[in-house]
C-alpha positions in Angstrom: 17.0 56.2 32.1 18.7 59.5 33.5 22.2 60.2 32.3 23.5 58.6 35.3 21.5 55.5 35.0 22.5 55.1 31.3 26.4 55.7 32.0 26.5 53.3 35.0 24.3 50.8 33.8 23.6 50.7 29.8 20.8 48.4 28.8 22.8 47.4 25.8 25.9 47.7 23.9 24.5 50.3 21.8 23.8 52.6 24.6 27.1 51.5 26.2 29.1 52.7 23.0 27.6 56.3 22.7 27.5 57.3 26.4 30.8 58.3 27.7 34.1 59.5 25.9 36.0 57.4 24.8 33.1 54.7 24.6 33.0 51.5 26.7 35.5 48.9 25.4 33.3 45.8 24.1 34.8 42.3 23.8 33.5 38.9 23.1 33.7 36.4 26.0 32.4 33.2 27.5 31.0 33.4 30.8 31.6 30.2 33.1 28.5 30.7 35.2 30.5 31.2 38.6 32.1 34.8 38.4 34.4 34.6 35.5 34.6 35.3 32.1 37.1 34.2 29.5 38.2 37.0 26.8 38.9 35.1 23.7 38.4 31.9 25.3 41.7 32.3 27.0 42.0 35.4 28.9 40.2 35.3 32.5 38.4 38.4 33.8 36.5 38.4 36.9 33.0 39.5 36.6 30.3 40.6 39.2 28.2 37.7 38.0 24.8 38.7 36.8 24.4 36.1 34.0 21.5 33.4 34.7 23.4 30.7 32.8 27.1 30.0 31.1 27.5 30.7 27.5 28.5 33.6 25.1 28.7 37.1 26.5 29.8 40.6 25.6 31.4 42.2 28.4 32.1 45.8 28.7 34.6 48.1 30.6 34.7 51.8 30.8 38.4 53.1 30.0 38.4 55.0 33.1 37.6 51.8 35.2 40.9 50.2 34.5 44.3 50.7 36.6 47.4 50.1 34.8 50.2 47.9 36.5 53.7 46.4 35.9 52.8 43.6 38.4 51.1 40.4 37.6 48.5 39.6 39.9 45.5 37.0 40.1 43.4 39.8 37.9 46.3 41.0 35.7 45.2 40.8 32.1 48.2 41.4 29.9 47.8 44.7 27.8 49.8 45.3 24.7 50.5 49.2 24.5 50.2 50.6 20.9 49.7 54.3 21.2 49.8 56.9 23.9 47.3 59.6 23.3 48.2 62.7 25.4 45.1 64.8 26.2 46.5 67.4 28.8 45.4 66.4 32.0 44.8 62.8 31.3 46.1 60.3 28.4 44.7 57.5 26.4 46.4 54.2 26.3 45.5 52.5 22.8 46.3 48.8 22.5 45.3 45.0 22.7 43.6 43.0 24.9 43.8 39.2 23.9 43.8 40.4 20.4 40.9 42.9 20.7 41.3 46.9 20.8 41.0 48.2 24.0 41.5 51.6 25.2 42.5 52.7 28.9 42.2 56.4 30.3 45.3 57.0 32.5 46.1 60.5 34.4 49.3 62.1 33.5 50.8 61.6 37.0 50.5 57.7 36.8 53.9 56.2 35.9 53.6 53.9 32.8 55.8 50.7 33.5 58.3 49.9 31.3 58.1 46.3 29.4 54.9 44.4 30.2 51.9 46.3 30.9 49.1 44.7 33.1 45.2 45.7 33.6 43.3 45.4 36.6 39.8 45.8 36.7 37.2 45.4 39.5 34.7 43.0 38.8 31.9 45.4 39.7 33.1 47.4 36.7 32.5 44.5 34.1 29.2 44.8 32.3 27.8 41.8 30.6 25.4 41.8 27.6 23.7 39.1 25.7 25.6 38.8 22.2 22.1 37.6 20.8 19.9 40.2 22.0 22.5 42.9 23.2 20.4 43.1 26.4 22.2 43.6 29.6 22.6 40.4 31.8 
């Protein structure tokens, strides 16, 4: 595919991991078949449901497709911030999401909240892959 197609709709986690800097966050999850996946079995994330059936999946989220907030909403995912990497015009927030490594890209002008940080991910920004064969679902 074209670079844009590969970036926006990677065919596999392998392709997703080498296209983009930093690479796509990849997490194990369980898809319930009706628009929600559970990261680590406990943390719900809304997905633009593409899988044909419920079951184990691997979800992918690009670091730049995440919004940082201090407000807990229906879609809020609690994020444990461990390191801020300053890059000049932007910064990378390194931390964990339900115990899994996760990176977020944030503009320098974005105020980082004190205390608990939440991530908001649009369902359309969540990619799903089969953990068995790696194909996009």
